[in-house]
C-alpha positions in Angstrom: 0.0 0.0 0.0 1.3 3.4 -0.9 1.9 5.8 2.0 0.1 9.2 1.7 2.1 12.3 1.2 2.1 14.4 4.4 2.1 18.2 3.9 2.7 20.7 6.7 0.7 23.9 6.4 2.0 26.8 8.4 0.0 30.1 9.0 2.1 32.9 10.4 1.3 36.0 12.5 -2.1 37.7 12.6 -3.7 35.0 10.4 -5.7 33.9 13.4 -7.6 37.2 13.0 -8.7 36.5 9.4 -12.3 37.5 8.8 -12.0 40.4 11.2 -8.7 41.9 10.2 -8.8 44.2 7.2 -11.4 42.3 5.2 -10.9 44.7 2.2 -7.3 43.3 2.0 -7.6 39.8 3.3 -11.2 38.9 2.5 -13.9 37.6 4.8 -12.8 34.0 5.1 -11.7 33.0 8.6 -8.7 30.8 9.3 -11.1 28.0 10.1 -12.7 28.5 6.7 -9.3 28.2 5.0 -8.4 25.2 7.0 -11.6 23.4 6.0 -11.0 24.3 2.4 -7.5 22.8 2.7 -8.8 19.6 4.4 -11.3 19.2 1.6 -8.6 19.7 -1.1 -6.3 17.3 0.7 -8.9 14.6 0.6 -9.4 15.3 -3.2 -5.7 15.1 -3.7 -5.4 12.1 -1.5 -2.8 13.6 0.8 -2.6 14.2 4.5 -2.1 17.7 5.9 -1.0 18.9 9.3 -2.0 22.5 10.1 -0.4 25.0 12.6 -0.7 28.7 13.2 1.6 30.8 15.3 2.3 34.5 15.9 5.8 33.6 17.1 8.7 33.3 14.7 10.6 30.6 16.8 7.5 28.4 16.9 7.3 28.5 13.1 11.1 27.7 12.9 10.6 24.8 15.3 7.7 23.5 13.2 9.8 23.6 10.0 12.6 21.8 11.8 10.2 19.1 12.9 9.3 18.3 9.3 12.3 16.1 8.8 11.1 12.5 8.4 7.5 13.6 9.0 6.4 15.7 6.1 7.3 15.7 2.4 6.2 19.3 1.6 5.5 22.7 3.2 2.7 25.1 2.4 3.5 28.4 4.2 1.9 31.8 4.6 4.5 33.4 6.9 2.5 36.6 7.0 4.7 39.6 7.8 7.6 37.3 8.6 7.8 36.8 4.8 9.4 40.2 4.5 11.6 40.1 7.7 12.6 36.6 8.7 15.9 35.3 7.7 15.4 32.6 10.4 12.3 31.1 8.6 14.1 31.3 5.3 17.1 29.5 6.7 14.9 26.8 8.4 13.2 26.1 5.1 16.6 25.9 3.3 18.0 23.6 6.1 15.3 21.0 5.8 15.5 20.8 2.0 11.8 20.0 1.7 9.8 21.5 -1.2 7.9 24.6 0.0 5.2 26.7 -1.7 4.7 30.2 -0.3 1.2 31.6 -0.4 -0.4 35.0 0.3 -4.1 36.0 0.4 -3.3 39.4 -1.1 -1.1 40.3 -4.0 2.0 41.4 -2.1 3.4 43.1 -5.2 0.4 45.5 -5.4 0.8 46.6 -1.8 3.3 48.7 0.2 6.9 48.5 -1.2 8.3 46.8 1.9 6.0 43.8 1.1 7.5 43.3 -2.3 10.5 41.4 -1.0 10.2 37.9 0.2 13.0 36.1 2.0 11.1 32.8 1.5 10.8 33.1 -2.3 14.5 32.1 -2.8 14.0 28.8 -1.0 10.5 28.0 -2.2 9.6 26.1 -5.4 6.9 28.7 -6.1 4.8 31.4 -4.8 1.0 32.1 -5.2 -0.5 35.4 -4.1 -3.5 37.5 -4.7 -6.3 34.9 -4.9 -7.6 35.2 -1.4 -8.4 31.8 0.3 -8.0 30.1 -3.1 -4.2 31.0 -2.9 -4.0 28.2 -0.3 -5.9 25.7 -2.4 -3.9 26.5 -5.5 -0.7 26.3 -3.5 -1.6 22.9 -2.2 -2.4 21.6 -5.7 0.9 22.9 -7.0 2.9 21.4 -4.2 1.3 18.0 -4.5 1.7 18.0 -8.3 5.4 18.8 -7.8 5.9 16.1 -5.2 4.1 13.5 -7.3 5.5 14.3 -10.7 8.8 16.1 -10.4 
């Protein structure tokens, strides 16, 4: 019997406030809505996902480190840490697991400081600007990469 691919999904800071926080930028979907969408997509794709959210950089780094031997891919929305965290970038590079970076908003249509991503250099791809669907599209792309690359 084939073992299911196991994907870690990480949500970064302030994403626990989705649905309340700046709905004009981030939409009205809550984090629970997005997690349910991901669970449904994971079933369709026949993969297992583990989901975590933290507002703390070190917790996210520890979660990435814990992937070794447990998860075959990473779907990450590091929130503001995308633009500031060398530690998260280095953790992703250290575990050498394919990662897809996702963002609800199009970070390149926002403030200039959001145009740079430390994660992009260690990710296999980036999807932004499609609201909650960015996560679904990111999961599809990651699973396709893992199965066919």
